[in-house]
C-alpha positions in Angstrom: 25.7 -32.0 -34.4 29.2 -32.5 -33.0 28.4 -31.0 -29.6 28.0 -33.2 -26.6 24.4 -33.8 -25.8 23.0 -32.6 -22.6 20.2 -33.9 -20.5 17.7 -31.6 -19.0 15.2 -33.1 -16.7 12.2 -31.2 -15.4 8.9 -32.2 -13.8 7.0 -32.0 -17.0 9.5 -32.5 -19.9 12.6 -34.6 -20.5 15.2 -33.7 -23.1 17.7 -36.5 -23.9 20.6 -36.9 -26.2 24.1 -38.2 -26.6 25.5 -40.6 -24.0 22.7 -40.5 -21.4 19.7 -42.7 -21.9 16.4 -42.9 -20.1 14.9 -46.2 -18.8 11.7 -47.1 -17.1 11.7 -47.9 -13.4 10.4 -51.5 -12.9 8.7 -50.5 -9.6 6.9 -47.2 -10.3 7.1 -47.2 -14.2 8.6 -43.6 -14.2 11.5 -42.6 -16.4 14.9 -42.4 -14.8 18.4 -42.1 -16.0 20.3 -45.4 -16.8 23.2 -44.0 -14.8 21.2 -43.7 -11.6 21.8 -46.4 -8.9 18.2 -46.2 -7.6 15.0 -44.6 -8.6 14.7 -41.1 -7.2 10.9 -41.5 -7.0 10.4 -44.8 -5.2 13.9 -45.8 -4.2 13.9 -49.1 -6.1 17.4 -50.2 -7.1 18.2 -49.8 -10.8 19.0 -52.9 -12.8 22.6 -53.5 -13.7 23.9 -51.8 -16.8 23.9 -54.1 -19.8 21.2 -56.3 -18.6 18.6 -56.9 -21.2 15.1 -55.8 -20.5 13.8 -59.3 -20.8 16.2 -60.5 -18.0 15.3 -57.7 -15.6 13.4 -59.1 -12.6 11.1 -56.9 -10.6 11.3 -57.8 -6.9 8.2 -57.1 -4.8 8.6 -54.5 -2.2 8.6 -55.9 1.4 6.6 -53.8 3.8 8.5 -52.6 6.8 7.4 -54.3 10.0 6.0 -51.9 12.5 7.0 -52.4 16.2 4.2 -53.6 18.4 3.2 -51.0 21.0 2.1 -52.6 24.3 -0.1 -50.4 26.4 -1.3 -51.0 29.9 -3.6 -54.0 30.5 -7.3 -53.3 30.3 -10.3 -55.1 31.7 -11.4 -56.3 28.3 -8.1 -58.2 27.9 -8.6 -60.1 31.2 -10.9 -63.0 32.0 -14.6 -62.5 32.4 -15.5 -62.0 36.1 -18.1 -64.8 36.2 -18.6 -64.8 39.9 -19.0 -61.0 40.0 -21.5 -61.2 37.1 -23.6 -63.9 38.9 -23.5 -62.3 42.4 -24.0 -58.8 41.2 -26.8 -59.8 38.8 -28.7 -61.6 41.6 -28.2 -58.7 44.1 -29.2 -56.0 41.6 -32.3 -57.9 40.6 -33.4 -58.3 44.2 -32.7 -54.7 45.0 -34.5 -53.4 41.9 -37.6 -55.6 42.6 -37.9 -54.8 46.3 -37.2 -51.0 45.9 -39.7 -50.8 43.0 -42.3 -52.5 45.2 -41.7 -50.1 48.1 -41.7 -47.1 45.7 -45.0 -48.1 44.1 -46.5 -48.6 47.6 -45.4 -45.2 48.6 -46.8 -43.5 45.5 -50.1 -45.4 45.7 -50.7 -43.9 49.2 -51.2 -47.4 50.5 -48.5 -47.8 53.2 -48.5 -50.5 55.9 -49.7 -49.8 59.4 -46.1 -49.5 60.7 -45.2 -47.1 58.0 -48.2 -44.9 58.6 -47.4 -44.9 62.4 -43.8 -43.9 61.8 -44.7 -41.2 59.2 -47.1 -39.7 61.6 -44.5 -39.4 64.3 -41.6 -38.5 62.0 -42.8 -36.4 59.0 -39.4 -36.2 57.3 -39.2 -40.0 57.3 -41.6 -40.2 54.4 -39.5 -37.9 52.2 -36.3 -39.8 53.1 -38.0 -43.1 52.3 -39.2 -41.9 48.9 -35.8 -40.5 47.9 -34.0 -43.6 49.1 -36.3 -45.9 47.2 -36.0 -43.8 44.0 -32.2 -43.8 44.2 -32.2 -47.5 44.8 -34.3 -48.2 41.8 -32.2 -46.0 39.6 -28.9 -47.3 40.9 -29.9 -50.9 40.7 -31.0 -50.4 37.1 -27.7 -48.8 36.1 -25.8 -51.5 38.0 -27.7 -54.2 36.1 -27.0 -52.6 32.8 -23.3 -52.5 33.7 -23.3 -56.2 34.6 -25.0 -57.0 31.3 -22.3 -55.1 29.5 -19.6 -56.9 31.4 -21.2 -60.2 30.4 -20.8 -59.0 26.8 -17.2 -58.1 27.4 -17.9 -54.4 26.7 -14.9 -52.2 27.8 -17.2 -49.9 29.8 -19.2 -52.6 31.5 -16.9 -53.1 34.6 -16.4 -49.4 34.9 -20.2 -48.8 35.0 -20.5 -51.4 37.7 -17.8 -49.8 39.8 -19.1 -46.3 39.5 -22.7 -47.3 40.3 -21.5 -49.5 43.3 -19.5 -46.6 44.8 -22.4 -44.2 44.4 -24.9 -46.6 46.0 -22.5 -47.5 48.8 -22.0 -43.9 49.7 -25.7 -43.1 49.5 -26.5 -46.1 51.8 -24.3 -44.8 54.5 -25.6 -41.2 54.2 -29.2 -42.5 54.2 -28.6 -44.4 57.4 -27.1 -41.3 59.0 -30.0 -39.2 57.9 -32.4 -41.7 59.3 -30.8 -41.6 62.7 -30.8 -37.8 62.6 -34.6 -37.8 61.8 -35.3 -40.2 64.7 -33.2 -38.6 67.4 -34.0 -35.0 66.3 -37.8 -35.4 66.6 -39.7 -34.3 69.7 -41.6 -37.7 69.6 -38.3 -39.6 70.1 -38.3 -39.3 73.8 -42.0 -40.5 74.1 -41.2 -43.9 72.6 -40.3 -46.8 74.8 -36.7 -47.8 75.0 -37.1 -51.1 73.2 -38.8 -49.3 70.3 -36.0 -46.8 70.1 -33.4 -49.5 70.2 -35.2 -51.3 67.4 -35.4 -48.2 65.2 -31.7 -47.4 65.7 -30.7 -51.0 65.1 -32.9 -51.1 62.0 -31.4 -47.9 60.6 -27.8 -49.0 61.2 -28.4 -52.6 60.0 -30.1 -51.4 56.8 -27.3 -48.9 56.0 -24.4 -51.4 56.8 -26.2 -54.2 54.9 -26.6 -52.2 51.8 -23.0 -50.9 52.0 -21.7 -54.4 52.4 -23.7 -55.6 49.4 -22.1 -53.0 47.2 -18.7 -53.5 48.7 -18.8 -57.2 47.7 -19.7 -56.2 44.1 -16.8 -53.7 44.1 -14.4 -56.5 45.3 -15.6 -58.9 42.6 -15.3 -56.2 39.9 -12.0 -54.7 41.2 -9.5 -53.3 38.7 -7.1 -55.9 37.2 -3.4 -55.7 38.2 -1.2 -54.2 35.5 1.8 -56.5 34.8 5.1 -54.9 35.5 7.5 -54.3 32.7 10.8 -56.1 33.3 12.5 -54.3 30.4 12.2 -53.6 26.8 12.9 -56.5 24.5 16.2 -56.3 22.5 
């Protein structure tokens, strides 16, 4: 009875006695020693000794403000490319409509007289025309989908437009080179009159450069936004 009481604190049991008392933490409602300056569980400061329980005021915990992390600027944070959407939408619709018409005409075995004459003189021309029209239809469709996504401010809309435009631009130039190779590599090339040969070469070059210029304009209107330079971290 005369011995000084000891305090044994464990995770499951608390034995008290003598000079040390237990109190309730106003923040987490767990029992702590009245000699502790702060709650070992939640870190809430302990009330001053001798303060009645009725006068103890529980202060709400203030959440710690997290620093704002600024990443590189993306296309979705910039203004909508209205001019690019209008111009690209009109060009893609025209390309999709015209290429679909030519493809359907080729598949229906109902070509024009000029096409029939060229295919008879240059057999590989029919295969190249079919592949070019198929790629144009597919590419114009993907391009139109990307423009619609850009109109809806989807983060992948402008990226889809740029990828499709680069692919169609490259294929237009390769198709023009393949067309010239088919013309000049055929035995019937030398039998054609000079004006006809000049017209075929001019048509092949004009078609390739015209298509490439069309997609270059779309690429320019949907170019990547400039990332603002960081002058220094704020103090």
